[in-house]
Structure formats: structure tokens, C-alpha cells
N, C-alpha and C positions, 0 to 999 in steps of 0.2 A: 694502614698497617698498624697493629698494636706496638706500643712502645716496648723496647727490649727491656727485660726484668733482670734486677740483679738476683743472684743466689746467695744465701747465707748458711753458714754452719756454725755450730759452737764447738770449740775444741777443748779436750781436758784429758789429762793423763790420770790425775787423782780427783777426787770430787770436791776438793778444797779450792784449788785454783792454780794458775800457772806459777805464781810466786811460791817459793819455799817457806816463805813467811805468812802464807794466807791463814795458816791455822791459828797465828796470834791475833788475828783481827777480832775486836770485841764482838762483833755480829757472828762469829763462826764457832760452832760447835766442834772441837777437834774430833770427838768421836764420830763424826760424819765421814771420817776417813774410810771406815768400813761399814757404814750404814747404807744399805741398799735402798732403804725407804728415802734417803736423802736423794740418792741418785735419781729415783723415780719422781721426786718432787721437782727437781732441776729440770728433768726431761719434759715434764709437763709444762713448766714455765717456758721452755724454748719451742714447744708445740704451740703454746698460747701466742708465741710471737711469729708464728708461720715459718719458723726455721726449716730449711730443706732437710737437714740431718744433724746429728750429733757424731762428732768424730772422737773415737776412742783410741788414743795413742797407746803404745806398749814398748816396754823395753825389757830384755830378758835377764837383767842383772841388777845388783844393788844401785840405787840412785841417791840415797841419803848421804850428804857430804859432811854434815855435822849433827850434833844433837840438837841444834836449834832449827835445823831444817826438817821439814817433813819430806818423804819420799816423793817423786814426782809420778809414781806410778802406784795403783791399788790392787784392786780385784782383776782377775783374768777378764779381758775384754768381752769374750763370748758370753760368759756367764752374766756380765753386766748388761750386754745387749739384750739377753732373754728377758731380764727385768724390765728394761725400758720398752720392749715390744709389748708386754703385757699391761703397762701402765699407760700406753698411749694409742693413738688412732691413726695418725697420718705422718708424723715425723719419722725420717729414716735414721738408720744407725750404721756408720761406716767403722768397721773393726779393722785394726792393725793386726795382721798375722804374718809371721816371718816366712819367706820362702826358702830361707837358707837352713832353718832347723826344724821345719815342719814337713811332713810327708803329705804329697797330693791327695792321697784318699782321705786322710783325716781332715785335711783343709776343706775339701769338696763336701764331704758328709757334714760337718758341723754347720759350715756357713749356709749350704742349701737347706738344711733342717731349719735354721734360723729364718732364712728367707720365707719359707713356707708358713711357719707359725706366726710371723709377723704380718702376713698379707702382702709380701713383696716390698719389704722396706729395709733391706739389708745391702750393704756394700762391703768389699773386701779392699782394704789398703794394703796391698802386696808389696813388702819391703825386703830388701836385701839387709842381713845384719852384719855389721863390721867389728863389733865389740869382742875383744879377747875375753873379757869377763863373762859375756853371754856365751860364748863358745865354751867356756869352761864349765858352765852349768850343764852341757850336753856332752861333756867329755870330749870335746873336739877343739881343734885349733881352727883360726880364721884363714880361709884360703884368699887368694888374690882376688881383685875386683873383676877380672875377665871371668874367672870361674863362677864367682857368685852371681853374676848376671846371666851367664850362660845357664847356670842352674835354675835361676828365676824363670827364664823363658820357658824352659821345659816344664817346670812346676805349673805355671800359669796355663800352658797349653793343655797339660793333662787334667788339671782341675776343670777346666772349661768343657773339655771332651767328656769327663764323668758327669758333669752337670747335664750334658745333652744326651747321655747314655739312655735315659728313660725318655723317649721320644714324646712329643707334646700330645700326640693322640693315641698314646699307648693305654691310657686309662679306659676301662669299660664299666665296671661295677654292675654287671648285669647278674641279679641274683637268680632270676629263672633260668638264665642259660649257663649258670655256674661258671661265669667268666669274670674273673677279677681285672684281668688286663690282657693285652695282646702281647704274648711274650716275644713274638717277632720283631716287637719295636722296642724291646728293652734288651740292648746287646752289649756284650763286653766290647771295651775299646782296644784292648791288647796293645797298649803303647809302650814302648821302650826306648828310652833316651840314653845319653851318656851319664846322666846323673840320677834319673828317677824312672820308675815304671809302675804300672798298674794295669791289672786285668779288667777290672770292673765287671758288670756295670754298677751303677749307684741306684738303688731302689728307692729313689725319691722323685716323685712327679714335679712338674713345674710349678713354682709359685705364680701369683698373680702377675709378676713382672717377668716371669720366665725363670731368670736366675739373678744372682746378685749383681750389682753394679761394680765395676772395677774401678779402682784408685790407685794411685802411686804418689809417692812423696820424694822430692829431691830436686836438685838444680843442675846436675852434671850432664854432659852429653850421654852418659849410660841411662840416666834417668828419663832423659828426653826420648832416647830411642826406645826404651821399654814402655814408657807411657804413651808414645806416638802409636805404637802398634797395638796396645791392649786397652788402655785406660780410658774410662769416662771422666775422670777427674785427676787433675794433676795439683798436688799441694807443693807450695814452695816458699822457702824463706827468702825474702827479697825486700830490700829496703827503699828503692826509688822506682818511680814510674818508668824511667828509661830502661832499667834492668828488667822489670816486670814485663814491659812491652816485648823486649828482646826474647825473654824466656818463653812467653806465650806464642810468639810467632815462630819460635824454633820448634816447640812440640807440635804446633798445627802443621807445619811444614812436613814433619816426619809423619804425622797421621795421613796426610795427603799423599806422601810417597808410598805409604803402605795401603793404599786403596780405600782410605777412609774419608768421610766427611769431616773436615777440620772442625766444623761447628759442633760435632759430636763429642769434642773433648773440652771440659770446663776447667779453666785455669784459676786457682784458688790461692792467692797470697794470703799470709796471715796478717792480722791486725790485732793490736793489744790495747784497746781503748781504757780511758778512765773518764767516767762521766759524772758530772756534778752540775749543780745550778750555775756556777762561776768558775772562770779559769783557776782562781786562787783556791777555791774549794777542792777542785780535782787535782791541783798541784799538791795540795796538802795530803790528800787521800793516797796519790802515787807516792809521795815521798815517804810514807810509813813503811812501804815495801822496799824502798831504796836504802834507807838509813842503816839497816843492818850490815850492809856491805859497802858502806860510803868510803871507807879507807882504800878499799880495793879498787873501787870505781874511779876515785880521783886520780890515781896513777894511770888507770886505762884511759881516762879523758885527756891527761896530759900527752899520752902517746898519739891519741887521735888528733891532737891540736899541734904537736911538734914542741910542747912545752913541758918544762920540769915541774909538774904540779904535785903537791903532797897535801896531807892534812891540814897544815897551817894556812893554806890557800882557800879553805872551804867557805869561810864566812864572809869573804868580800868578792866583788866582781873582778874580772880580769882588768888590769891596768891598761892605761893607753899604750903603754910600751909593750906589754904582753900581746895585746890585740894587734899591734903592728907588725909582729913576727909570727903570729899564729898562722898555721897553714892547715888546710884539711889534708889528711893523709890520702894519698892518691890510690892506695890499695884497700881502703875501707869506705864503702859507701855511707857508713854512719857519721863520718867525719864532718862532711858539709852541714848537715843538720845540727850537729853540735856546735860548730863555729858560728852558725846563724843564730842560735839561741844564746850563746855567750855574748855575741854582739848586740843583743838586746838589753844588756845591762843587768842581767840576773846575777846573783852570786853564784860562786861555783857550785855550792850545794844545791841551789835552785835549778841550775843547769842540769845537774844529774837527777834532780827530781822530775825533769822533763823525759826521763827515760831515754836519753840518747844513746845508752849503751845496749839496749835492747836490740835483738836481730830482726824483730818485726816493727814496722811503723807504730807509734803509740800516740795517737791524737788524744790531747788532753784538754778538757773543758766541757762546755755545754753540749747537750744532744746536737745542736745545730753544727758544732765544731766537727764532731764525730761523723756526722752525716755528710758534711762538706767533703771530707776525706774520702769516704767511700765513694760519693758520686763523682769527684775529680778523677779518681783511678779508674772507675769504670767507664766514664766518658772519654777516656783517654786511651781505651782499648788495652789497659794495663790489666785486666782482671775481667773474669765472668762471674765470679763470686768472691766471697771472703770467708776465711776461716777466723772467727772472732774468738779470741782467747783472752778471757778476762784473768786479771791477777788474782782477784778474790771472787770465786765464782758465786757465792751467795749474794754479794751485793752487786757485782758487775753484770750478772746475767739480767736480773731484775731492771737494772738502770738502763741497759740496752733495750730490752723488750719494752719497757715503758716510756723511755725517752726517744731513742733513735729510731726504732722502727717506724712509729707514727709519722715521723718527719719524712722518711723514705717513702712511705706510702702516700702522703699527701703530694709529694713531688712525682708521683706516678712510676716510681722506681722499683717498688716491692709489692708483692702480692698482698691482698687483704684476706685471702683465703686459698687453701690449697687447691691446685689444678686437678689433682687426681688422688687415688688412693695409694698408689706406688711411688717408691723413690724415683724410677725411671721417669714416671709422668711429671713428677714435680721438677726434677732437674732437666727435663726435656731432652735426654739422650735416647739414642736409638734402642729399639728392642734388639735383644740378642738371646739366642738359645744354643747352647753348645759352642763350639769354637768356630769363629768366623774364619772362612778360609781366604785368607788375604796373602798377597805376594809377599815373599820373605824381603827384609830389607836389602838393598844391594850394598 
């Protein structure tokens, strides 16, 4: 039996990197923020690394917190995805589109169009939006979580029904018979819910993969319920193997209860690696992204460890007395890692340079160190794939592609070429066209 393979995606909100200070890196051109050609180059780098897909995050309100920060969102994701599709041949693109503020017909039309022109390489990260600032941009207020997820269920069902409203064998294209298509197989859906409705049909034939792959991001029971019923991919912000394994099993259990094959949903935790030849070089590189917020972070570190830390503590290690009373905060999974690093004798500043405040694990060091982290989580059944989120995209993506991926390939854990032409083929998820008729959750 072939060895099970890891799936990999690269995540970005803007084209500069996950850090709001990526634009200050000497190797970054700040004008890349709106340069679609830079987006296309990075997509080609990810495709050279055989990544499954590029994840395009989105947020529907202002994200810039100070003049020293870059916003963490740039151009509208479906526009970016179109450019990526034209610049690449195999890599997929998963777009974030809100099920709270977008109407089903618009979502269905735009994403299926993208799926067709890309040759079947598009996915939809269906999210509920909880930001009052985002709601204000649509002249609305935020509704409660139950309502948002109830609407999302209806939106997803309606979008998928519209995707399937042009049946797979409706296309004819017979010029002699003057028959473009079989209209009996292109039918309205006429769906009316409590929150959304649409007549249909959608006059777009199937793509090479049928219709877009479904994804969702979240860690709550609401997210597990939505993803277990509909998604092929679940993204999660999780810091430990035990918690990742728990979430993965939770969503697989929901999928099975919904009449699905649990292997059909891929669990993707995030990882924020910093790769260099040595640990010290990687730590220095990561430190440049931490330093601008070091004063805020040292106070946060103190809360994680139960110690009154401030800027005066930065340039020395924790004392023997401090270490004797330091305790990992039971309510924050990052605390144990922070305490572990502090006990290695690093200065408080260097502890923070280890990115212990980040909400995703941040392996720092040689390509082998990062590959070891990915392999450990994968073999512990804590992940099916990983959303790789570089702090500085220009440097981080190349370092990962040229350093980490060859090691994973040598270990037999990652592909050396794409398995197929479509995102579904490369992710090894079930083909779907239209809405699967699954039993409703009890």
C-alpha cells in the first residue's frame, strides 16, 4: 500500500506575509502590496513546490492597526484567484467568501466561473462573519451565532444546488442539429429558506472537477458541525498535537454521522515556520518581526507564565527564583511551550523571538527542524495537511520550497509531482456535483 501523503497549502491575506512588519524586510518591495505580478510569481513558486493550493484569506473591514503596520488583506480574493489561475497549471486556489454578507447566486456564479476557467482548481472557504466593523460596511449589524450558522447552512445548500442545476450531461454543442444544450437538464432550483432564496438555474456547465471544493475555518462545535456536513477541508488555529487530534476526530465524527466518509475531510492546522541554515540565524530572522511589538509581548509572556514581566526583564534569562514559581497558564495552550523555551536559558527577549505568542506553532531552525515538526504532527494523526503561513512571504516561501519540501519528499511524505489536473484529485477528496443528499444532523 502506498505511504499516506501530507497535503500542503500556503496561506496569505496580503502578498507581503503574515507579519504586519513584513513590508519592512530588506528583501521586500512594499509596492508588492498591490502588484498582481508579484502574486503570480509567488503562486508559481508554490506550484514549483507542488503545494496543493494557495489559501486566500479575507476580512471585510479595516485591518491596519497603526501606520507602521501593513493591512493583512489586499485585493479581493476572487480577482486574485483569477490571476493565479492564469499564471499556473496545477496548483489550486481556495477563496474565502463570507456566507453572512454575500448572496448565494453571486457566490455560486463567481466561484463556478473561476472553477471552469481554472480547469477545476478552485475551492470555497465558506465563513460566517462576526465583525461589527464588517457588518457596518454592508449597512447591517451582526446577528447571533445561531443565526449566522443557520444562514450559512442555507447559503451552502443553495450554492451547491445552483452549481448542480446545469446537469453534467446537459451540454450538446451539436451545430448540425442546432442544439446547444438539453434544456430539460438545466432546471431552476426554486429553493426558499428562512434566510436566502434563489430560482436558478446557473448557466455554467461543470468544470473538470465538477464544482469547487468546500472548505471552512474554525475550531468551535458550530464549525465542526458545518464542516462535518459540507466541507472537504477544515482549517484550524491549534497549538498542540493533543488539541489538534481532538478537533480532527470531532469533525470526522460529525462527517460520519452525516453519512460521509470521514477520510473525505482533510484537517489543516496552521504552521508559521522560520527556516534558515542554523537555529541562531532563524531566530534572528524571526526576531526582526517580533521586535516592533516586544514591549507588549513581554507583558503577555508574563501572563502566560504567571510572572510580573516588563521591559526591564528583556535582556536577561529568567532567574532561578522566577523559574521556580513560573507556571504554564492552564487556559492557554501556548504557555507550556513558552515555559519550556524559558527553561532552556534564553533571555526573555530570545524567548519571545521563538514566537511563543503566536497562535500557530512556529518551528524555528533548519529545514530538518521544520520537516520534523510537520512529520511529528502528521504521524500523530493530528493533521492531514498543513496551512504554511510565512511571516515574510518573499523569503519564507522560497526557503520552505527549496529547503523543507525536498526533505519531506526524501522521507516519502510528500509528492514529487501532482497526481492530477484538479484540486479534488490532488487533495484526494470525493467528487461531488450539486448538493449531496445527506441526512440532517440530529
